[in-house]
N, C-alpha and C positions, 0 to 999 in steps of 0.2 A: 592685320589682316593689310593687305596691299591697297585696297580701293576704302580710304575712309570720308573721300570726300564724294557725293554725286550731286549729280544735276540732273536738271528734268530732260527728257527727250529731245533735242535741239536739231538746227541744220548742220551744224559744225561736228559735232559727234558721229551723227549720223553717214557726214560726207565720209569723214576718216574711215568708218566702219565698212561702208559699201563700196567705196575706190579701193582701198588700199588693207582692209581689214584690221588697222592700227589701233594700236592703242594710245591714251591720251595721257600724260603726265602732268601732274600738276604743278611741279616744279620742273623750267626747262634746264637742258645741263648740255653741256658737251661731250661729255662721256660716253652718252649710249650712240654707238654707233655701228654700222653693218659689221657681224663677227664678233661682236659681243656677249658673252655666256651669260645666261640668268638659269639660275637653279630655282625650281617653282614647285611645291609640294602641298596641296589644301590651301591655295588662296595665298598663302606665304611667299616672298619674292626675294632672292636677294642676287647681285650684279656679281658676277665672278671675273671680269677681265677679258682679255682676247681670248678667242679659240684657240690659238697657236699655241698659246703656253702649255696647253692640257694635253696637247699630242706629243705622241713619240716621234724623234725625228727631230732634225733643226732646219727643215728645208720651208720654206715659207708656202701659203697655200696661193696659190696662182691663180687668183679670183680680183676683175676687175669692178672696181666700185665707181658704178656709173652716177651720174647726176642732171638733174635737169630740172626746169621751173616748174611750178605748180600754179595752173590757171583755173582756179575754180572759187567762185563767187563766196560757195559757201564755207571755204575755209580761210577767206580770205577777210571777211568781217561776221562778227556775231548779230544775233539777233538784241534788242534792249532789255537790261536786265536792272530789278532795282537795284538799288544803291550797295546796300545790306549784302545781298548776295554777291551785287557784283564786285564786292572790296576783297569777299575773301577768294573771288578767283583771281583777281587782281594780286594780290597777296602771294601767292604761286609763282607770278610770272615777275615781279618786283624782287622777291628771292632770286631766282634765275639769273636778274641780271642784277644783282647785287644795287639793290634802290632800296632805301629807307622806305619802308612800304609806310609807318604809321604816319612820318612827318607828310609825305604825299597825300596820304588820304586825307588828313587834315587840312591841307592845302585847296583840295577837291570836296568839300565839305559843303559845297551847295549843291553838290549835285544831286538829283531823287533818282536818275536813270541812266544807266551809260549800259555801250556797247563796245566791243574792243575789234580792230582791226590789225590784222599780221601784215607784215612787209615782205619783199622778198623770199616768199614761199617758193622753199625748194625741197624735190627729193632724192634722196641718196640712197644706190640701193645694190645690191648685188643678185646674180639670176641665182634661183633655187635651186633650178633643173644642174646648173654649174656647180654649185655648192655640189649636188650629190655626186657630178662625177668627179671632182678634186679630193673629197673624202674614201674614194673608194682604195685608195693604196695607204689610207694614212689609220691609225688607231689612236685610241683615248691611253696616253702613260696611265695606266694602272696604278705602277708605283709612286704616282705623283702626289703630294702630299693633299695637294685641293681637289682631286679627283672623287676623293671618299663620300663626297657627298653625293657622288649618283651611283654607289655602289651598295650592295646589302637590301634587306627586305623593305626598309624604310626608304630606300632610295630618291631621291629628288630627281624630278623630269630635268635633263637636260636639254635647255631650249638656245637659239642661236637667232638673233636679230639678222634678219634681210633686209629693213627698209626702215628709214627714217626718215621725219618730215621736219624740216629746220626753217628755223627764220633767225632775221637778226635784231628785228624791232618789231615795237608794236604799237598800236597809238589806244588811249582812252578817248571816246566820243562822248560826251555828255549830250545825253536826248532829251532829257527833262532836268528843269532845274526846280528846287525848293520855290525858290522866288525869280523875280527878273532881274537881279539887280549884280550887275558884272559879269566880265568873260573870266576864261581862265587864265591865270595869273603866271604866263610862262617864264618870265624872269625869276619870280619868287622860287618854281619849282625847280629852273636850272640852278640855283642857289645852292639849292639842297640837297642836289647831286654833286654837285662841285663840292661841297661841305663833305660829303660822304665820301671822297674821292674815287669816284664811281665814272670810269671811261665811257660814259656814256652822252650822245649827242641829244640833248632836247629842241623840238620841234613846235612851236606852236601853227598845226595845220590851217586852220580856221578860228574863228572866236569860242568854238564848242570842242573843239580837238586839240589833243596834245598828241605828240609822238616819240616813242625813244628809241634810239637807236645806237646800239651797240658794236663792235670791234668783232666779234664772235657771232658764228652762228649757232644758235643752242638749239637741241631736238625737244620737240613738244609732243611727240607722238611718234610710235614705231610699230614695226609688224616683226612675226616671229616664228620659227617651225622649229619641229621637234625633233631631236636626235636620238635616232633608236641607237640604242647601246648594248653588245652584244657583252655582256659581265665577265664573262671568263676567258674572251679574247682581247676582248677592245674593240674591237671593229664597230664603225661606225655608218650610219646611213640615214639618211633623210626620210623621217615618217610620210606617209603616202593616203591620198586616201583617193576611192573612184568617182569619178566622176562623168555624167553623162553630156557632148557635147555637139554640136556641129560637125559634121565629119568633115575633116580636112580635103577627102577630092571625093566629087560626084555629090549625090543627094544624102536625105535622111542623117543619123546619129551615129556616134562612136562613144563608147566606153574607155576611158582611158584613167591609167594611176599618173596623180599630180602631187605636188608636196603638198603637205598639210598645214594649213598655215593654223596655230594654236591661237584662241581667243581666251585671254584671261581674264575678261570681265564678260559675261552675256546678259546681262540685265537691260533688254529694251529700252524702259521705260525714265529709268532712274542709272543712264550709265555712271561709270568711275572714273575717276582720274588719279593715275595710279602714284601712290608714295610710296618709298622703298622702304620694307623691314628695316 
């Protein structure tokens, strides 16, 4: 299953769902970007590379990837959590930034409760309606070996990433200690990072906080839509759903078709953080 790591309902995952209908990842990485294809079936997920490689024809999709800062307090800092659980969450971020989690965890063993802060949070996205327009004259290459997973009676759903939430750094904040002795030993942790040859800058932002900043922006959450596929012709379209909204002109409401975002996990009380199969 894709969701092996679950946490209690919290402001951070709630904001990801409500604002962006996004799925959080346990291990941040650079490969998950707009237009990446995901195969999904019965809770199993598989990354399949960029959509362009599965399309017939050689021309690129004329889609602009937009980018902007995200200013939301619930995405920038989590609530405090006990160290044992917090370290399990931290382990995924340490892996994403190629940091030795066991050694850093040992250096922070006086922590009883911690919170996480994310730095330079940004959103990269493509317009979902524009994606639908770009696919009007394009087809899935049915002869492509990698397309076979989306064909037949046991076909996987063809999902495409449209939005990603990225950051190039995070901070660990010790909100409660096991005793009152000492602050975070920044030089010792920097030495651990240096010995691991990780290109990460380590900064003591306060006596009880330490920040890690890398050269690359890693994706820690993403949004995807389902592409409807005609298995006979290869025709593609963005799956839609009907919503009722305030009328664009005049008063009252109107019903319209909008691109349908796929929720990979619908557990509201124990949201999952995706781990790739």
